[in-house]
C-alpha positions in Angstrom: -24.4 -70.5 19.1 -25.3 -67.7 16.9 -24.2 -67.9 13.1 -23.3 -65.0 10.8 -23.7 -64.7 7.0 -22.9 -61.8 4.9 -24.2 -61.3 1.3 -22.8 -58.6 -0.8 -24.7 -57.3 -3.9 -20.9 -57.2 -5.5 -17.4 -58.0 -4.5 -15.8 -55.3 -6.7 -13.4 -53.1 -4.9 -15.0 -49.8 -4.0 -18.5 -48.7 -2.4 -20.8 -52.0 -1.9 -23.9 -52.8 -0.3 -24.8 -56.1 1.5 -27.1 -57.7 4.3 -25.5 -59.1 7.3 -27.7 -61.8 8.8 -27.5 -63.1 12.3 -29.1 -66.5 13.2 -29.6 -67.4 16.9 -30.2 -70.7 18.3 -33.6 -70.2 19.1 -34.3 -69.6 15.3 -34.4 -65.7 15.4 -32.9 -64.1 12.4 -31.7 -60.3 12.6 -30.8 -58.7 9.4 -28.9 -55.3 8.9 -28.3 -53.5 5.5 -24.9 -52.4 5.2 -23.3 -49.7 5.0 -24.7 -49.2 8.7 -23.8 -48.1 12.1 -22.7 -49.8 15.1 -23.7 -47.9 18.4 -21.1 -47.5 21.0 -21.9 -47.9 24.9 -20.5 -46.8 28.1 -20.3 -49.7 30.7 -22.4 -51.5 28.4 -25.4 -49.3 27.9 -26.0 -46.7 25.3 -25.3 -43.2 26.9 -28.2 -41.3 27.8 -30.7 -43.5 26.3 -33.0 -46.0 28.2 -33.9 -49.5 26.9 -37.3 -47.8 25.9 -35.8 -45.1 24.1 -33.2 -47.4 22.4 -36.3 -49.6 21.3 -38.1 -46.4 20.0 -34.9 -45.2 18.2 -35.0 -47.6 15.2 -31.4 -46.8 14.4 -30.0 -49.0 17.4 -29.9 -52.3 15.5 -26.2 -53.3 16.6 -24.6 -52.4 20.1 -20.8 -52.7 20.8 -19.8 -53.3 24.4 -16.3 -52.6 25.8 -15.6 -55.4 28.6 -12.8 -53.7 30.4 -15.3 -51.4 32.0 -16.4 -54.4 34.0 -12.7 -55.3 35.3 -13.1 -53.3 38.5 -14.5 -56.4 40.1 -12.8 -59.9 40.1 -14.5 -61.8 38.7 -16.2 -59.4 36.5 -20.0 -59.1 37.3 -21.3 -60.2 33.8 -19.5 -63.4 34.1 -21.2 -64.5 37.1 -24.6 -65.1 35.0 -23.3 -68.6 33.8 -25.5 -71.0 31.9 -27.7 -68.5 30.2 -28.1 -67.8 26.4 -26.9 -64.0 25.7 -26.0 -63.8 29.4 -24.4 -60.3 28.7 -27.3 -58.7 26.8 -29.9 -60.0 29.5 -27.7 -58.4 32.3 -27.4 -55.1 30.4 -31.2 -55.2 29.2 -30.7 -55.0 25.6 -33.4 -56.1 23.5 -33.5 -59.3 21.6 -33.6 -57.4 18.5 -30.0 -56.1 18.6 -26.8 -57.6 17.7 -24.6 -57.4 20.5 -20.7 -57.5 20.2 -18.0 -57.7 22.7 -14.4 -56.4 22.7 -12.1 -56.1 25.6 -10.9 -52.4 24.8 -12.9 -49.6 23.8 -11.9 -48.6 20.1 -12.4 -45.0 21.0 -10.3 -45.0 24.0 -6.6 -43.7 22.6 -5.3 -42.8 26.3 -1.7 -43.4 27.0 -1.6 -46.9 28.6 1.4 -49.2 29.8 2.6 -51.8 27.2 1.4 -55.2 26.5 3.1 -58.4 27.2 3.4 -61.5 25.5 0.8 -63.0 27.5 -1.5 -60.2 28.4 -3.2 -57.1 27.2 -3.5 -54.0 29.3 -6.9 -52.8 29.8 -8.5 -49.8 31.7 -11.1 -49.7 34.1 -12.2 -47.2 36.9 -9.9 -48.8 39.5 -6.9 -48.5 37.2 -5.0 -50.9 34.7 -5.9 -54.7 34.6 -3.7 -57.5 32.8 -6.2 -59.7 30.8 -4.5 -62.9 29.3 -5.7 -64.9 26.3 -7.2 -67.7 28.6 -9.1 -64.7 30.5 -10.7 -63.4 27.5 -11.6 -66.5 26.1 -13.3 -67.6 29.5 -15.2 -64.1 29.7 -16.5 -64.6 26.2 -17.8 -68.2 26.8 -19.4 -66.7 30.2 -20.9 -63.6 28.4 -22.3 -65.4 25.3 -22.3 -62.2 22.9 -23.4 -62.5 19.2 -20.1 -61.3 18.2 -16.8 -61.4 19.9 -13.4 -59.6 19.0 -10.0 -61.4 19.2 -7.4 -59.8 21.3 -4.8 -57.5 19.4 -1.6 -56.1 20.5 -1.9 -52.4 19.7 0.5 -50.1 21.4 -0.9 -47.3 23.6 2.6 -45.8 24.7 3.8 -42.6 23.2 4.6 -43.2 19.6 6.7 -43.5 17.2 7.0 -47.3 17.4 10.1 -49.3 16.3 10.2 -51.8 13.5 10.6 -54.4 16.3 7.8 -53.2 18.1 5.4 -53.5 15.0 6.7 -57.0 14.4 6.1 -58.2 17.8 2.5 -56.5 17.4 1.8 -58.5 14.4 3.3 -61.8 15.9 1.4 -61.4 19.2 -1.8 -60.4 17.4 -1.6 -63.5 15.3 -1.0 -65.8 18.2 -4.0 -64.4 20.2 -6.5 -64.9 17.2 -5.4 -68.6 17.0 -5.9 -68.9 20.7 -9.6 -67.8 20.5 -10.1 -70.1 17.5 -8.7 -73.1 19.5 -10.6 -76.4 18.6 -10.9 -77.4 22.1 -13.2 -74.4 23.0 -13.8 -72.4 19.8 -15.7 -68.9 19.6 -17.9 -68.6 16.8 -18.2 -65.1 15.0 -15.0 -63.9 15.7 -14.0 -60.4 14.4 -10.1 -59.6 14.1 -8.9 -56.1 14.8 -6.3 -55.7 12.0 -2.6 -54.9 13.5 0.4 -53.4 12.0 0.3 -49.7 13.0 1.0 -47.1 10.4 3.3 -49.2 8.6 1.6 -50.6 5.4 4.0 -53.4 5.2 3.5 -54.6 8.8 -0.4 -54.4 8.0 -0.2 -56.3 4.9 2.2 -59.0 6.9 -0.5 -59.3 9.5 -3.3 -59.9 6.8 -1.0 -62.6 5.0 -0.5 -64.2 8.3 -4.1 -64.7 8.5 -4.4 -66.4 5.3 -1.2 -68.5 5.5 -1.6 -72.2 5.5 -0.8 -73.6 9.1 1.2 -76.9 9.8 2.0 -79.1 12.6 1.1 -78.0 16.0 -0.4 -74.6 14.9 -2.9 -76.6 12.5 -3.5 -79.3 15.2 -4.6 -76.2 17.6 -7.5 -74.8 15.4 -8.5 -78.0 13.5 -10.3 -78.3 11.1 -9.2 -74.8 10.0 -6.6 -74.8 7.6 -5.7 -71.0 7.8 -6.6 -68.7 10.6 -8.9 -66.6 8.1 -11.0 -69.5 7.7 -12.4 -69.1 11.5 -12.9 -65.1 10.9 -16.4 -63.5 10.5 -15.3 -60.2 9.8 -12.4 -57.6 10.1 -12.4 -54.3 12.1 -10.1 -51.3 11.7 -9.5 -48.7 14.6 -8.7 -45.5 13.2 -8.2 -43.8 16.8 -4.5 -45.2 17.5 -3.4 -44.6 13.8 -4.7 -41.2 14.0 -2.9 -40.8 17.1 0.5 -42.0 15.5 0.0 -39.7 12.8 -0.2 -36.7 14.9 -4.0 -35.9 14.5 -5.3 -34.9 17.7 -8.9 -33.6 17.6 -10.1 -32.3 21.1 -13.9 -32.8 20.4 -13.6 -36.6 20.2 -11.9 -36.8 23.6 -14.2 -36.9 26.7 -12.5 -33.9 28.2 -13.3 -32.6 31.7 -14.9 -29.2 31.4 -11.9 -27.4 33.4 -9.4 -29.0 30.5 -11.1 -27.6 27.8 -8.8 -24.5 26.5 -10.2 -21.2 25.8 -8.6 -21.1 22.2 -8.9 -24.2 20.1 -7.1 -24.3 16.8 -9.6 -25.0 14.0 -8.5 -28.4 12.0 -9.8 -30.2 8.9 -11.8 -33.3 10.1 -10.4 -35.2 6.9 -6.7 -34.2 7.4 -5.4 -37.5 8.0 -8.2 -39.4 5.9 -6.0 -40.3 3.0 -3.4 -41.5 4.8 -5.8 -43.8 6.6 -7.3 -45.3 3.6 -4.0 -46.3 2.4 -3.3 -48.1 5.7 -7.1 -49.9 5.6 -6.3 -50.7 2.0 -2.9 -52.5 3.0 -4.8 -54.2 5.7 -7.7 -55.5 3.5 -5.7 -56.1 0.1 -5.2 -59.7 0.5 -8.1 -60.5 2.3 -11.4 -61.9 1.1 -13.9 -59.3 0.0 -16.9 -61.3 1.2 -16.6 -60.6 4.8 -18.1 -57.7 6.6 -15.6 -54.7 7.3 -15.8 -52.4 10.4 -14.2 -49.1 10.8 -14.1 -47.3 14.3 -13.5 -43.7 15.1 -14.2 -41.7 12.0 -14.5 -38.2 12.6 -17.6 -37.5 10.6 -19.6 -37.9 7.4 -16.8 -36.6 5.0 -14.5 -39.3 6.1 -17.1 -42.0 6.2 -18.0 -41.3 2.7 -14.3 -41.4 1.3 -13.6 -44.7 3.0 -16.8 -46.1 1.6 -15.9 -44.7 -1.9 -12.2 -45.8 -1.8 -12.1 -48.9 0.3 -15.6 -50.3 0.4 -16.2 -50.7 4.3 -19.7 -51.9 5.5 -19.9 -50.9 9.1 -19.1 -47.8 11.2 -19.2 -46.9 14.8 -21.5 -44.0 15.7 -19.4 -42.8 18.6 -18.4 -39.4 16.9 -22.4 -38.7 16.5 -23.0 -39.7 19.9 -20.1 -37.4 21.3 -21.6 -34.5 19.5 -25.0 -35.2 21.4 -22.7 -35.0 24.7 -21.9 -31.5 23.7 -25.2 -30.2 22.5 -24.8 -30.6 18.7 -28.0 -31.7 16.7 -26.8 -33.2 13.4 -28.3 -32.1 10.1 -27.0 -33.2 7.0 -28.2 -35.7 4.3 -26.9 -37.9 1.7 -27.1 -37.3 -1.6 -27.6 -33.5 -0.8 -31.0 -32.0 -1.5 -31.1 -29.9 -4.6 -32.0 -26.7 -2.6 -28.6 -26.9 -0.9 -26.6 -27.6 -4.0 -26.3 -24.1 -5.2 -25.5 -22.3 -2.1 -22.8 -19.8 -2.0 -21.6 -20.6 1.6 -20.7 -24.1 3.2 -23.2 -25.5 5.1 -22.4 -27.0 8.9 -23.2 -30.5 9.4 -25.4 -29.8 12.6 -25.8 -26.9 14.8 -24.7 -25.9 18.4 -27.8 -25.8 20.6 -25.9 -24.3 23.5 -25.5 -20.9 21.3 -28.0 -18.3 22.4 -29.4 -17.7 18.9 -31.6 -20.7 19.5 -33.1 -19.3 22.3 -36.4 -18.4 20.5 -36.0 -20.7 17.3 -39.1 -23.0 17.3 -38.2 -24.8 14.4 -37.9 -28.6 14.8 -34.6 -30.0 14.9 -34.7 -31.3 11.3 -37.1 -33.3 9.4 -35.3 -36.5 9.9 -37.8 -38.6 12.2 -36.0 -39.5 15.5 -39.2 -41.6 16.8 -38.8 -40.1 20.2 -42.2 -38.9 21.0 -43.9 -37.9 24.3 -45.4 -40.9 26.4 -49.3 -41.3 27.0 -50.2 -39.5 30.2 -50.8 -41.9 33.2 -54.2 -41.8 34.8 -53.9 -42.4 38.5 -57.6 -42.5 39.7 -61.2 -42.2 38.2 -61.5 -38.6 38.9 -58.6 -37.8 36.5 -59.7 -35.9 33.4 -60.2 -38.5 30.4 -57.1 -39.2 28.2 -56.5 -36.9 25.3 -54.5 -37.4 22.2 -51.1 -35.7 22.4 -49.9 -34.4 19.0 -46.4 -36.1 18.1 -45.0 -32.6 17.3 -41.2 -32.4 16.8 -39.0 -31.0 19.7 -38.0 -27.5 18.9 -34.4 -26.1 18.9 -35.4 -23.5 21.6 -36.6 -26.4 23.6 -33.5 -28.4 23.5 -31.5 -25.0 24.1 -33.4 -24.5 27.3 -33.0 -28.2 28.5 -29.1 -27.7 27.8 -28.6 -24.6 29.8 -30.6 -26.1 32.8 -28.8 -29.5 32.8 -31.8 -31.2 32.2 -30.7 -35.0 31.3 -33.4 -35.5 28.8 -31.4 -32.9 26.5 -28.7 -35.3 25.8 -31.1 -38.3 25.3 -33.3 -36.6 22.9 -29.9 -35.4 20.9 -28.7 -38.9 20.9 -31.9 -40.4 19.7 -31.8 -37.5 17.1 -28.5 -38.0 16.1 -28.5 -41.5 15.5 -31.5 -41.4 13.3 -30.0 -38.8 11.3 -26.9 -40.9 10.7 -29.0 -44.0 10.0 -31.0 -41.9 7.3 -27.3 -41.0 5.9 -26.3 -44.7 5.4 -30.0 -45.4 4.0 -29.2 -42.5 1.3 -25.8 -44.3 0.8 -27.4 -47.7 0.2 -29.8 -46.0 -2.1 -27.2 -44.5 -4.4 -25.0 -47.4 -4.4 -27.8 -49.8 -5.5 -28.7 -47.8 -8.4 -25.1 -47.0 -9.5 -23.7 -49.9 -11.3 -20.7 -48.1 -12.7 -19.9 -46.5 -9.3 -19.8 -43.2 -11.0 -22.9 -41.1 -9.6 -21.8 -42.3 -6.0 -18.3 -40.7 -6.7 -20.0 -37.5 -7.8 -22.4 -37.3 -5.1 -19.2 -37.7 -2.5 -17.7 -34.7 -4.2 -21.1 -32.7 -4.1 -21.3 -33.4 -0.4 -17.8 -32.2 0.4 -18.4 -29.0 -1.7 -21.7 -28.2 0.2 -21.2 -29.1 3.9 -18.1 -27.7 5.8 -15.3 -30.2 6.9 -13.7 -28.1 9.3 -13.9 -28.5 13.1 -15.6 -25.1 13.9 -18.8 -26.5 14.9 -17.3 -29.1 17.2 -14.9 -26.3 18.5 -17.5 -23.9 19.6 -20.0 -26.5 20.8 -17.2 -27.9 23.2 -16.3 -24.6 24.7 -19.9 -23.5 24.9 -20.8 -27.1 27.1 -17.7 -26.4 29.1 -18.9 -22.8 30.0 -22.5 -24.1 31.0 -20.7 -27.0 33.1 -18.1 -24.7 34.9 -21.2 -22.3 35.7 -22.5 -24.7 38.4 -20.9 -27.0 40.9 -17.9 -27.4 42.9 -15.6 -24.7 42.6 -18.1 -22.2 41.0 -17.5 -19.2 43.5 -13.9 -19.3 43.0 -14.2 -19.3 39.4 -16.7 -16.3 39.6 -14.3 -14.3 41.9 -11.4 -14.7 39.1 -14.0 -13.6 36.4 -14.8 -10.8 38.6 -11.5 -9.7 39.2 -10.6 -9.7 35.9 
């Protein structure tokens, strides 16, 4: 089994940098500097990126897989590859150099679901809802052999609000399921715990205290030699999606809507409208827990929220789902931390990217941005002796006009290039955070740079809203029902 170690430069509250090391049984050691990113997947693969593109894109260092998408078959197909090390990674084709983590539910999926039970979690797949018991989950984890596995948690996905009784039940079930995956007869290694308790700080604190409470009698016997559940935990995870929904924050561009469901008018929102409330909830979960464990935060809305959470909470890892979703709707990211000097004195706020569906980019031959996405043209293949000799192709950056053309012609390569680009921009952003924090012993400079970033870059959802509508327009311009839609437009 793989083992994880996490070394922090400082354990004081606030922004921090560290190094997460994963050692595999064959002696391979993978290192990941934090704060850093976790790449989201769909059915186990990074959307739009083939394995060779993932290898080219150095930003893909950790991939997270939601197992629920494989529940359409019984038994799930990945569990059939028994007796192999890293069976799931081999099945999906992920490189040996990438950390692979596994959870039952997709942390970004906030759709309404049937309630969980005392002995099962409701999971979603293409054939409907499936019930997964703790015993099932432990068995799936042993068969798939991921580097990191997430314990089951009882997060309600029924319509809010939730009663005190429901939150209490959520805390109790989640603690019981953590104990189940740590059972001494078949213990799982490298277990991350998704923090329970909903939007009640007291409930979240109670869950954290339950992890650190000393166990006695049968509970202690089941997980021996552990004295507390927290001793068997490798890290903590906070999913902001369900919390944001309960708080009434609904941002359309983070949901994978069908084009026909995108409204003509989208109300502009502040991407950080719930951030302060979320920071308090995250703090309530982490307050009584050790500082020395890695902290993963899922479902942030953008760089502004990430910076505020790093500053106030000291989180170490963030999923890249929002940046990958931006690539889905034609957005190329362009933001930097710390903010370059030539942007600091601008009168107008800068967008964190640009909507390449917009026709203003039809003849814009500038590169996407100065960040190297490491995606270049392949060397031409020589098929016979009469072919012309190979020539060197300059690794020129892809232009905005080229991506604009690809998007409007439904070329799959457009989203592949944008995904690689956005992940590279996000990786450079976190490298900037690491650089500032490492040189800022008093944590004063980082706070100032965060303030400058928020002053320079626009925090509204305008960019995402416009891109979502433009994407929907291009999607509806083709495909089933096109003639009917054109008749309606013509009649108007």
